[in-house]
N, C-alpha and C positions, 0 to 999 in steps of 0.2 A: 287150920290151913291145909294140913295134909289131907283131911277128909274132903275138903272142897275139891282139891285137885284129883283126888281119887274118884270122886263122883263124876267129875267132868269126863273122865276117861270112859265111863260106862254109858255115856249118852248114845242111844241107839241110832240116831240120825246123823251122826258125825262122819262124814266122808269127804274126800277131796273135792267133790263137785257140789258141796252144800253151799247155801248162801253165805254162811259165816266165812268160809274161805274166800268167796268172791268179794265180800266186803273188805276183809282184812288184807288179802294178798292181791286182789284184783286179777285173779287167774280165770281164764275162760272155763266154763263147765265142760265136763267130759262128754256129756250127751244132753240134748234138749229134753229127752223123754224122762230123765231121772230128776228133773227139777220139779219141785212141788210148789205150786203157786200159793197154797193156803198157809204155809208156815214161815214166811219170811220174818214176821215180827217176833214170833216165839223163839225162832232160832237166834234172833238177835238178843233176846233176854237170856237164853241159855249161854250165849257166848259171853255176856257180861258177868254172869255168875261164875262161869268156868274160868275166866281169865281176868281176875281182879287186878293183877299187876300190870297188865298191858294198858296202853293209852286207850281211853274210851273214844270210840268214833260214833257219834250220835247222828242218826239219819232222821231228818224231819221230812215227812211226806205230806204232800198236799194234792188236791184234786187236779190242779193245773200242772202239766208235765214240764212246762217251760220254767216254773219256779223252783224246780228241784236242782240243787247244785251239790256236787261232791265236796267233801271236806278237803282241807289243804293237804293233810297227810295222805289222802287216798289218790292224789293226782298221779297219773301214770309216769310222769317224769321224776317222781320221788321214789320209784321202785328201785330195787337192786338191778344190776346190769343183766344178770341171767334172766330175771323175770321179764325185763324189757325185751330181750331177744325172743323169749318164748312167746310173749304177747304179740310181738311183731310177726312171728311166724304164723300164729293162728289168725291174725287179722288178714294176712295175705291170703291164707287159704280160704277164709270165709267170704271176703268181699274186696274187690280191687279198689285202691285209693284214687280219688279224682284230684289230679295235680294241675293247678292253673299257674303257670309261671309268669304270666303277663299281668294278671289282675292283681290290684293292690289288696292288702289285708284289710278287711272291713273294720271300721272303727267301733262298731257296736255289735253285740252278740246277736246271732240270728234268732228269729222268733221260734223256730222249731227246736226241740231238744235234740241233742246229738244222737245219731244212730249207733247202737251197740255193735261191738266188733264180734260178730258171730255169724254162723251160717244162717240162722233164723233170728235175725235181729228184732223182728216184730214181737216175739214172745218174751224178750228180755229187755224191753225199753226201760223198765223201772229199775232193774237190778244191775244192768251192765255198766261198767265204768265209762267215763266220757272218752269220746274219740280224740286222739291227739291231733294237733293242727297239722294240716297237709304240709309236705315238704315243698319249699319254694326256692328257686334259684334266680334272683333278679339279674337282669342283663347288666345293669350298672347301678352304682349307688345313687346317681343323680336321678334316674328314673323312679327310684323308690322314695327318695326324700324330697326332690324338688319338682313341683308341677311344671309341665312343659308350657311355654308361652307361645302365642300365635305370632306370625311374622309382623302383623300390624302393631302388636304390643312392643316388639323389639324396635321397630322403626320409631315409634313414639319415644322410647327411651333414648335412642340415639339423637333424636331431634332435641329432646330436653337437654341432653349433654351439650349439643352444639349451641343451643341458645345460651347456656351458661358460659361457654368459652367466648361466644360473641360479645356478651356483655362485659366480659373481662378483657376484651380487645385482643384475645389470642385467636386471630383469624385463621391461621393455618390449622390449628387444632379444631376449630369450629368447622372448617371445610372438611376435615377428615370425618367428623361425626355426622355431618349432613350427608356425606358420600355413603356412609354405612346405612343411613336411613333410606337413601335412594336405592341402594342395593337390596335392602329388605322389602321395599315397596316402590318399584319403579313407576307405578302409575300415579303417584301422588305429585301434584303440581306444587304443593306447599313446600316440600323438601327442596325441590329445585329452585324455587323462588328464594328460599332462605339461603341456599348455597350461593345464589347469585349475589345476594346482599353481602355475604362474606367475601366473595371475590372482588366486589367493588371496593370494599373497605381495605382489601389487601392490594388494591391497584392492579388487579388482573381483569381488565375490562373486556378483553376478547373472550375469556372463558365465561364471564358473567353474561355476555350477550348470548352465547349458546344456551346457557341454562334458562335465560328469560324466554328465548324463542321456544324451547321445548316446553316450558311451563305454560306458555300461551297456547300451544297446540293441545296440551292435556286439558286445559281449562280455559277455553276462549272467553274473551270479554271480561275477564276478571280485572277489576279496577286496580287493585294493588299490583298485580303483575304488569299491567300495561303502564302504570306510572313508573315502575322500576325499569321496564324496557326502554321507555322514552328517555329516562335519565342516562341510561347506558349509551344510547345513540348520541346524545349530546356530548357526553364525556369523550366519545371516540371521534368527535368532529363530523358528525353526520346529522346536521340540524334538520334537513328536510324530512328524513325518516322519523326523527323525533316528533316533529310537528304532525306528521301523518298518524303516528301512534296516539298522540294526544287527542286527535280528532275522533278516535274510536271510543273514547271514554264517555260514559253517561252516568250522571249528569256532567256537563262540560267542566273542564278543569278551570282553575282560577288563572287570572293573568299573571300572577306571581309565579305559578308553576311553569308556565310556558315562557317566561321572560328570558331565561338563558338561551334556549333554542332559538327564539325569535331574534335576539340580539346577535347571535352568531350568524344566522342566516342573512341578516341585514348587512353585516360587515363583509361577508363573502360576496354578496351581490355588488356591493360598492367596489370591491377589489376587481371583480370581473369587468365592471363598467369602465373603471379607470384604465385597465389594460387595453380595452377595446377602443376607447375614444380619447383617452388622456395622452399627454405627452411626457408626463413626469412619472417616474416609478416610485417616488417617495410616498405618494398617496396610497398606492397599492400596499406598500410595506406597512404603513400605519394601519390600514384596514385589517390586514392579516394579523398584526400584533393584537389588535382589539378582539378579533375573533378567537385567538388562541387563549385568551384569558379564561374562557369557559371550558377549555379542555380539562379532562381529568388529570389528577396529579400523576406525573410520570408518563403521560401519554405522549408519544411522538407526534409531530405535526403530520397530518395526512399527506399522502403522496401528491394529491392534486394541489394542495396548498404549497408544497415545496416547488412544484413546477411553476406556479404563479409567482412565487417569490423570485425564482431564477429569471422569469420574464421581466419582472420589475427591475432587477439589476441590469439587464440588458438595455432596458429603456433609459436608465440613468446614464450609462455609457462611459463613465469616467474609469480611470485605471483601477481604483479600489473596487468599484461596483462590478467590473468585469471579473476581477479576481473572486469576488463573492459568488458570482454566477457560476464560475468554475467549481467552487467548493460545493455548491448545492448539487450540481450535476454529479460530482464525484461521490457525494454521500449516497445518492440514488444508485449509482453504478456499483458501489460496494455491496449493496443489497441484491442487485440484479444486473450483472454485466451485460445482459442482452436486452436492456430496457431501451426501446427505440426513441422514446421521448427524451430520456436523459441523454442519450447519445447526440440527438439533435441539439439539445440545449448546450452541451459542451462544445459542439461544433460551431454553433453560433457565437459563443464566447470567444473561441479561437479566431473566428473570422473577423469579429469586431476588433480583436487585438492585432490583426494584420497577418496572422499565421494561416494563410489560405490553404496551404498544402495539407496541414493537419486537419483543418476544418473539413476539407473534401473527404479525407479518410474516415472521419466520424460519420459524415452523411452517408457514405457508401456502406459502412458497417450497419447503420440503422436500416438501410434498405435490405441488407442481407437478412436482418431479423424480421422485417415486415416489408415485403416488396411493394405493398399498396399504401405505405405511409406517405401521405401527400406532402407533409411538411418537409420530409427528407428530400423528396423529389424537387420541391420548390427551391429550397436553399442550395441544393447541389447545382442546379441549373444557374441560379443567380450568381454564385461564386465563380463558376466556370466562365460565365459571360463577362463578369467584371475582370477576371484575370486576362481574358482574351483582349478586351478593349484597353486595358492598361498597357499591355505589351505593344499594342498598335500605336498608342499615343507616345510611349517612350521611344519607339522606333522612329516615329516622325520627328520627334525632338532631336534625336541624335543626328539625323540627316538634314537638319535645318529647315524642315517643313513645319514651321511653327504654327501657321494658321490651321493646317490639317490636324496637328496635335491638339490645338484648342478645340476644334470641332469634335474630335474623338473623346476628349475628356468631358466635354459638355454632355455628350450622350451617356457616358458612364455615370454621371451624377444622377441621371434619371432612373437607373436600374434599381437602386435601393436607397431611397431618400432618408430612411431611418438609421442607416449605419453611419454613426458619427465618425468613428475612427477612419474608415475607408474613405468617406467623402472629404474629410479634412485633408487627407493626403492628395486626393485628386484635385482639390482646389489649389493646393500649394503648387502642384505640377502645372496647372493651367496658368497660375500667376507667373511662373518662370517664362512660359511661352509668351504671355502678354508683355512682359518686360522686354523680351527680344524684339517684339513688334512695336516697341516704343509706346505701348498703351499702359503707361505707368499708373494712372488712376484706377483703371480696371484691375491691374495687378494688385494694387493696395487693397482694393475692395475684396478680392478673392482671399488674400491673406487674412484679412479681418474676419471673414466668414469662417475660415479654417480654424482660427483661434477661438471663435465662439463655440465651435463644436468640440475642440480639444485645447483648452487653455495651456496645457503643458507642452504643446507642440513647438519646440524651440526652432526647428527648421523654418517653420512658417514665419516666425518673428524675424529671423535673419533675412528672409526673402523680402519681407515688408520693409525692413530698414534699407535694403538696397533700392527698392522701388521708390521709397521716399527721397533718397538722395538723388536718384536719377531724375526725379520729377522737379528737383531744385531745392528741396527742403532738407539740406544736409544737417541742419541743427537738430531736427527731429530724428534723423537717422542716427546721429551720434548718441542722442538720449536713449534711443531704442537699444542700441548695441551695448551701452553701458548698463542698462537695466538687465540685459541678458547676462552680462558678466557678474553682476551682483547676485543674481539668482543662482548662477552656476559658474563659479570661477574656473572650473576645470573644463569648460566647454572648449573643444579643439578649435584653434585659430581665432578665438574671439579677440585676443589682444591685438593681433595684426590687423583685423578688420576695423578695430577702433582707431588705430593709428592712421590707416588709409582714409577712413571717413573724416577724421579731423583734418587731414591734408586737403581733402576735397572741400571741406567747409572753408578753409582758409583761401583756397583757390576761388571759391564761389564769391568771395568778397572783393576780388579784384575785377578789372574789366574783362568781360567775357567776349573775346574776339570772335568766337564762333557765332555768338548771338548777335554781335554787331553786324557781321556779314550775312547773317541769316542762313547759315549752313550747319550741317551736322558735324559732329566731331570726327567722323570718319570720312569727311568730304575729301575729294581728290584735288590736285593742283588746278586742273582746268575748271572745276566747279568753283573753287575759291577765286580764280581770276575773273570768271564771268560775273560772280556776285560783286566783286570789287568794282569792276567797270560800270556796272549798272547803278550801284549805289553812289559812286563818285559823281556820275552825271546828275543824279537826282538831287544830291545834297551839296553840290558845288556852290560856294558863296555867290558866284556870278548868277547862278540860276535862282537864287533865293535872296534877292535884295530886300533889305529891311528885316531879315530874320537873323537875329543875333546868335541864335543857337546853331545856325547852319554851319558856321565856321568850326564850331566844336565837334559837330557830328562828322564833318568832312575830315577833321584831324583824327578822330577815333577810327574812322574807316581806313585811313592811311596806315595807322599803327597796326591795326589788325591784319591788313594785307602784308605789311612788312614782316610781321612775326610769323604768320601762317604760311607765307610763301617760301620762307627759308626753312629747310628741313631741320637744321640744328636748333634754331630758335624755337621752332614749333615743338620739337621734342622736349626742350627745356621747359617750355610753357606748359605742355601737357603733363609733364611729370611734377611740376611745382618747384623745380630746382631754381628757377629764377626768383623765387620768393625767399630763398635761404641766403642770409648774409654770412659768408664764410668767417667774418670776424666775430660773429656771435656764436659760431658752432663750438669754439673751444674756450669760451669765457662764460663767466656767470655761474658755473657749476663745477665743483671739484670732482676729480675721479673720472675723467674721460669724457665721453661724448654724450652727454644728455643734458637736458635742461637749458641749453644755450639758445634754442629756437624761441622766437617771439611767441608769446602766448603759452609758454611752458611746454612746447611740443617736443617730443623726443625724436631723435634722428636714428633711423635703423641702420645697421651695418650695410645693408643692401644699397640704401640711398647714398651712403658715404662712398661706397665702392664705385658707384656710377659717377659721382661728382669728381672723383680722382681720375676718371678716364679709364677705369678698369675694363677689361674685356674687349680691348681693341676699340676704345672710343665710345663705349656705352653699353649698358646692359638693359636698355629699355626702361630705365626707371624701376621703381618698385611696383609690383603687380599684385592685384587682389585675386587673381584667378588661379584656381586649381582644378576647375571642373569643366573643361571643354571650351572651345572657341578661342579666338585669338586673345592676346594680352590686351587689357583695356587701354594700355598706353603704347601699343605696338610692339613688334618683336625686334625692330632694329634699334641700334644704339643711337648715340647722339648724332651720328652722321647718317643714320638710316633714313629710309623714306616710308617706314611702316605707318599705318593708320590705326587709330584707337577707336574702340567702340564704347568707351566709358569704363568705369570701375567694375570689376567682376569679383564678387565675394566668393569665399571658399564654399565648397559643397553645394554648388548650384545645380547639380544634375538631379533629375527627378528620382523619386524612390523606385 
């Protein structure tokens, strides 16, 4: 072994730049000229003989340069640190390194063999060690490891996620994913159509409508998009636009698809026709309810439908319906306090309820919002005209010009024939005037018409009861008043009115001296005397021989003149005091004054006071009147000469 090592030291070609050193240590040659291209193989054999204890590095050469590979132990990265620094220095001096920071590392080795690190790399291609990989500094780990996706690929991924959430009925999350897809690819109609479907399922129809419109602009005449758009229009209560959209689809859609929109359109037209030509608002409400069945879940009734509903309530005209009309108007005004149509609707409801001052305020406010709004101008002028005519009629009534008041009220009825509330009041006022003119049948007819317009109008019922009694039908008058008392026992003055009517009924069953003489109850002494003389001559028994009834008629005429010509007797006759038996007043019923009258009639304290001669000989009997004009039985006492105009019920003055 010692001889071998000693021989190896005597090798003449051993120097630092020899191929043996290049193979073992991979150090660059000191000079290109000192390299001998003819002895690389022999030098390798000498190296193996001289260094038997070192690991053998076998080099297999072939004619192809690309097939030559260095051994694992000769790789530059396996060298000591100092040799790596020295090698790096020589490589830098010989040839600059090409650094590509952006290009990825190739997955397969290049076809050409690596260039040697030397100044003249072409002369040492076979012997030079492999070039180390270039230094790279990636901008981010994702750029090196994850391939970048195109925006369309991202959008499709968001769409797939949205579809997954949609099937799971998580519509809010589906909307979020579809929105991301739209942001990635705004030109796609599919993503907007899908988001519209999610909006519809989430009951957000207004947003669904916007997406459907945009999708239709991006891809016109797409059947699926048009179907969805038509369904959104139907859900929002816009059937005409839905039908117009269906008409664009080719081939034509089925009858089943269009049925909801057609049904809604049919009911809306029916409601409009009923408002225009009908007299009842209930048909309008029914048609609107049927149309609303095809609205989307959670969709509020369209504004137009609400206004039609308010009109229907005004047509109905009863108390509850007018309150509902006010509620409709207030719901619209909460959304927009400057809505002129809603202001007019509320003003009309107030006008129908008789609150004309507030109605005028609402009409003026509507005109301030829209000076050209014709309905506001129309109803403002109408209410102002009615107010003016009502004041004229009331003024005529107060001053006793009853016929002029009747004419004024008649003209007022023609101003607004559809206003049930106001017209019922005008008819009741005209009935009062007709009663004053002794036109009782016409007064009864006016009261009946007023009650047809407003069955709850108690004042008209009391006026009719009075007219019935004055026309001679006191039995029906008593029944009417008792019916009012049963409906509303707290009605002011109703108990007194019933007592007076019962007294008049009792009086009507005795001989009517005024009727026998053919004079009115307010006739004067001269008129009564003239009537007596005329009738006495006509019905005298000597003038009617053979007429057995002539004597009875002549007797009745005498009794009538005797009673009516004497002021005291006439007063007692008019008040009904002559019908009361004093012996019955205090008998038959315990506990005071009541129930002693024939027929179960109660005696009021006022009547008792008059019978006892209170108030200087009389108090004019008991009176029905609290509302203008003289007392029905006169203002004088038992000794007075006052004349009566008949019973006057309470609250007879016009509204």
